[in-house]
KERO-186682 format. One line per 8 residues: number of its first residue (from 1); their letters; for each residue z, x, y of C-alpha. Coordinates in nm, 4 decimals. Example, Ala and Ser with C-alpha at 12.3 -4.5 7.8 and 13.67 -1.06 7.14 Angstrom:
// residues 2
1) AS) 0.7800/1.2300/-0.4500  0.7140/1.3670/-0.1060
END
This chain:
// residues 236
1) XXXXXXXX) 2.2420/20.4288/6.5250  2.5750/20.4780/6.6705  2.6122/20.7205/6.9851  2.9448/20.6183/7.1702  3.0587/20.9027/7.4115  3.3057/21.0283/7.1782  3.1631/20.9170/6.8350  3.0592/21.2240/6.6466
9) XXXXXXXX) 2.7095/21.3127/6.5305  2.7959/21.2662/6.1736  2.8675/20.9122/6.2598  2.5590/20.9058/6.4193  2.3430/21.0377/6.1373  2.5227/20.7800/5.9055  2.4068/20.5035/6.1260  2.0402/20.5936/6.1468
17) XXXXXXXX) 2.0476/20.6421/5.7718  2.1667/20.2830/5.7170  1.9060/20.1494/5.9311  2.1674/19.9309/6.0774  1.9656/19.6095/6.1527  1.7435/19.5871/5.8885  1.4334/19.3895/6.0004  1.5919/19.3815/6.3300
25) XXXXXXXX) 1.4878/19.1729/6.6475  1.1941/18.9330/6.6613  0.9974/18.8819/7.0065  0.7460/18.6232/6.9076  0.4251/18.6934/7.0672  0.4156/18.7480/7.4343  0.6878/18.5386/7.5459  0.7730/18.4121/7.9174
33) XXXXXXXX) 1.0692/18.6477/7.8856  0.8814/18.9600/7.7986  0.6406/18.8668/8.0904  0.9110/18.8992/8.3211  1.0172/19.2798/8.2827  1.1858/19.4573/8.5057  1.0410/19.5991/8.8555  1.2606/19.7264/9.1090
41) XXXXXXXX) 1.1786/19.3943/9.3310  1.2751/19.1293/9.0481  1.6454/18.9895/9.0456  1.8566/18.9150/8.7406  1.7794/18.5962/8.5933  1.5115/18.5231/8.8227  1.2750/18.2667/8.6484  1.5430/18.2115/8.3676
49) XXXXXXXX) 1.5091/17.9188/8.1407  1.8887/17.8372/8.1892  1.9540/17.6424/8.5296  2.2711/17.7474/8.7358  2.4204/17.4156/8.6318  2.3328/17.4698/8.2347  2.4955/17.8272/8.2696  2.8357/17.6673/8.4008
57) XXXXXXXX) 2.8642/17.4019/8.1010  3.0604/17.4459/7.8143  2.8549/17.6221/7.5286  2.8054/17.5436/7.1639  2.5678/17.7477/6.9238  2.2875/17.4982/6.9736  2.2941/17.5640/7.3405  2.2410/17.9452/7.2525
65) XXXXXXXX) 1.9812/17.8589/6.9729  1.7788/17.6616/7.2477  1.7992/17.9364/7.4989  1.6751/18.1942/7.2151  1.3796/17.9352/7.1499  1.2805/17.9112/7.5208  1.2716/18.2470/7.5682  1.0595/18.3358/7.2836
73) XXXXXXXX) 1.3519/18.5128/7.1028  1.5330/18.4920/6.7600  1.8405/18.7013/6.6396  1.7865/18.9535/6.3789  1.9982/18.9456/6.0614  2.2537/19.2020/6.0948  2.3095/19.4695/5.8405  2.5800/19.7019/5.7430
81) XXXXXXXX) 2.6536/20.0779/5.7882  2.6718/20.3225/5.5137  2.9136/20.5724/5.6794  3.2857/20.6048/5.7859  3.2800/20.3942/6.0991  3.2665/20.0612/6.2055  2.9899/19.8569/6.3878  3.2528/19.6517/6.5655
89) XXXXXXXX) 3.6113/19.7190/6.6304  3.8490/19.4329/6.7240  4.1724/19.4933/6.9192  4.3169/19.1690/7.0308  4.0768/18.9370/7.1743  3.8414/19.2372/7.2456  3.5713/19.3560/7.0322  3.4016/19.6817/7.0747
97) XXXXXXXX) 3.0399/19.7360/6.9596  2.8992/20.0495/6.8923  2.6028/20.1844/7.0173  2.2854/19.9753/6.8861  1.9239/20.0943/6.8542  1.6023/19.9412/6.9852  1.4645/19.8450/6.6522  1.1842/19.6024/6.6750
105) XXXXXXXX) 1.0872/19.3050/6.4264  0.9060/19.5333/6.1943  1.1843/19.7808/6.1398  1.0509/20.0442/6.3727  1.2092/20.1813/6.6661  1.1111/20.2599/7.0093  1.0836/20.6192/7.0672  0.9794/20.8329/7.3750
113) XXXXXXXX) 1.1383/20.9501/7.6902  1.1500/20.7601/8.0127  0.9496/20.9104/8.2684  0.7938/20.8502/8.6541  0.4841/20.7009/8.6727  0.3422/21.0066/8.8311  0.4385/21.2235/8.5244  0.2536/20.9770/8.2599
121) XXXXXXXX) -0.1245/21.0619/8.2336  -0.3694/20.8181/8.2320  -0.5146/20.9381/7.9375  -0.3784/21.0130/7.6080  -0.2373/21.3777/7.5955  -0.0425/21.5073/7.2493  0.1876/21.6857/7.4860  0.3037/21.3944/7.6768
129) XXXXXXXX) 0.2351/21.0751/7.4571  0.6102/21.0280/7.4231  0.6489/20.9515/7.7833  0.7470/20.5909/7.8682  0.7208/20.3695/8.1620  1.0339/20.1695/8.3154  0.8809/19.8904/8.2077  0.8551/20.0168/7.8420
137) XXXXXXXX) 1.2056/20.1312/7.8439  1.3444/19.8041/7.9582  1.1824/19.6244/7.6324  1.3559/19.8769/7.4525  1.6713/19.7897/7.5996  1.5969/19.4329/7.5303  1.5632/19.4749/7.1357  1.9180/19.6961/7.1792
145) XXXXXXXX) 2.0660/19.3745/7.3355  1.9377/19.1215/7.0585  2.0550/19.3558/6.8084  2.3936/19.3661/6.9884  2.4143/19.0049/6.9870  2.3151/18.9625/6.6343  2.6138/19.1977/6.5354  2.8481/19.0098/6.7407
153) XXXXXXXX) 2.7362/18.6892/6.5900  2.7713/18.7919/6.2457  3.1327/18.9066/6.3259  3.1916/18.5670/6.4880  3.0366/18.3796/6.1582  3.2815/18.5902/5.9378  3.5645/18.4437/6.1273  3.4714/18.1124/6.1126
161) XXXXXXXX) 3.2877/18.0676/6.4392  2.9721/18.1730/6.6405  2.8689/18.3249/6.9548  2.9642/18.0042/7.1581  3.3285/18.1419/7.1230  3.2635/18.4665/7.3041  3.4342/18.4279/7.6305  3.2754/18.7030/7.8325
169) XXXXXXXX) 3.0819/19.0315/7.7928  3.2846/19.2688/7.9540  3.0911/19.5677/7.9876  2.7449/19.7587/7.8742  2.7054/20.1202/7.8544  2.3571/20.2335/7.8249  2.2165/20.5637/7.7351  1.8304/20.6288/7.8429
177) XXXXXXXX) 1.6605/20.9072/7.7166  1.4935/21.0636/8.0496  1.2642/21.3049/8.1811  1.4447/21.5295/8.4318  1.2829/21.3439/8.7299  1.3243/21.0244/8.5785  1.6075/20.7927/8.8271  1.5321/20.4529/8.7140
185) XXXXXXXX) 1.8043/20.4360/8.4070  1.9716/20.1158/8.6044  1.6153/19.9334/8.5745  1.5639/20.0225/8.2208  1.9101/19.8775/8.1505  1.8243/19.5775/8.3119  1.6373/19.4899/7.9987  1.9838/19.4516/7.8007
193) XXXXXXXX) 2.1693/19.2571/8.1040  1.8963/19.0161/8.1022  1.8783/18.9309/7.7574  2.2592/18.8806/7.7406  2.2734/18.7118/8.0561  1.9855/18.4627/7.9554  2.0951/18.3949/7.5957  2.4804/18.3524/7.6570
201) XXXXXXXX) 2.4471/18.2191/8.0200  2.5217/18.3989/8.3499  2.8837/18.3381/8.3347  2.9600/18.4598/7.9878  2.6952/18.7144/7.9512  2.5547/18.8062/8.2860  2.8517/18.9052/8.4998  2.9491/19.2235/8.3008
209) XXXXXXXX) 3.0449/19.5574/8.4445  2.7760/19.8423/8.3232  2.6905/20.1946/8.3219  2.3659/20.3537/8.2634  2.3165/20.7451/8.2217  2.0039/20.9531/8.1667  2.0099/21.2231/7.8785  1.7687/21.4937/7.7644
217) XXXXXXXX) 1.7517/21.3462/7.4008  1.9039/21.1011/7.1610  1.8799/21.1051/6.7913  1.5513/21.0156/6.6047  1.3667/21.0443/6.9444  1.4923/20.6631/7.0433  1.4359/20.5585/7.4114  1.7574/20.3779/7.4689
225) XXXXXXXX) 2.0998/20.3105/7.3289  2.3393/20.0311/7.4168  2.7367/19.9702/7.3579  2.9208/19.6440/7.4349  3.2590/19.5299/7.4796  3.3109/19.1601/7.4343  3.6080/18.9110/7.4839  3.6792/18.6238/7.2670
233) XXXX) 3.7664/18.2738/7.3985  4.1899/18.2211/7.3831  4.2717/17.9749/7.1285  4.3179/17.6351/7.2697
END
């Protein structure tokens, strides 16, 4: 699904109908990465599989695949839209990726509204069962990030390259479906930042600018949507 700040609702519906990323992202079991879900007291990249020295080394796609394997993650196959828009637009060395969904490995979407813990009942209630914790929102943002990386890699491959030729993730923009009293959108968006930083390394993926906002609704009831701006390495 695409929901940019200026993208029309028609485009959004078109993206939904396409089920952009098909089988989507694959989290294999309960990975060490999933076990490090966000909290207010955890730091970006804490416990990362890559050391600072590794992050600063020149990358190739084998390095990136190794990181994915160590994290228990896999890039999903990228799909194609069925409406009048682009999943990715290139302007010089900059790549603008439209909003991506929190689609899971089985093709299902993570839906619901992030809410404060005191709002979420301890027992099931049909009137509040769509409420999500910050940690569940963080997981949704992780899936958005994997789907973004898949689209990015697919484009790079179409140019005879791969993710190792991405020079920098410039910015992420995240939209979190939120209860009026929910104020932890920034912790939810750490899910996307952490995945991208871990997979691409801190220098390339982990030093991006970012915005995170809350909204009362998102198409299809999804919990999170994330956009990306990336820069390709300059040719030697």
